[in-house]
N, C-alpha and C positions, 0 to 999 in steps of 0.2 A: 504494500500500500504506500502510495506517495502522499506526503503531507506538505501543503504549501501554506504560506502565511500571507494574508492580505496586507497591503501597505495602507497608509492613512488615506490614500486616494482610491482605495478599492482595487488596486492592481495586484495581480498574482503572476508568478512565473510558472509556466507549464514545464515540467521536467523534460530534459533533453530526449530521453528514450520515448516519451509519448509524442513530443514534437516530431521526431524522426518517423515514428510509426505512422502518423497521420499526415506527414508532409506539411507541417505547419511552419511556414517561414515568415519573415518580416513582411507585413502588409497583407497576409492571409486573413480573410474574413471568416468569422465564426458566428454561429447563432447560439444564443444562450436562452434556455427556457427553464422555467420552474416546473418540476415534476414532483408534486406532493411535498415531501420534506427535503428534497435534494435538487441540485441544478444539473442540467445537461448541456455540455458544449459540443457543438457539431460543426466541423469544418464545412464551409460552403464551397461549391465548385467555382473554379477560377472564371469560367464562362458559363453563366447560368442558362443562356439561350442554347448553347450546344448540349449542355447536360440535360435540359428538358427535351430537346429535340431527339435525343438518343432513345427516347421511349418509342419513337415511331420508326418504322422500317426504312422509310425514305423521306428526306426533307422536301417540303413543298418549296416552290419558287419564292414565296413570301418569306418563309422561314430562312431560307438561304440568303436572301437579300438582307434581312434583319441581322443575321449573323455577320455578314460581310460589313455592314454598316457599323456594328458594334466594334469589330476588329479595327476598322479605320479610326473610329473615335478614340479607342484605347491607344493606338499608335500616335495620334495627334497629341493626346494628353502626355504621353511619355516624352515626346519631343519638346513640349512646353517645359516639362520638369528639367530635362537635360540641358536644353538650349535656352 
């Protein structure tokens, strides 16, 4: 069992072996939900559109266009941060 301590700002450090197991890196988004008397952290997919579309056998043209648009937006954001 791993035990963590919350900081005064409510921050915790996820142990390295758990971060590695679930591929949690800097900037990775997680969902936190209350389940009765405990909390559940769930890593979110890097590209929710692609993750959702994976449930279908074939992407529609609209889904494909949305996915491409999101990729281009992400690239533009990364360029703004870098340059």
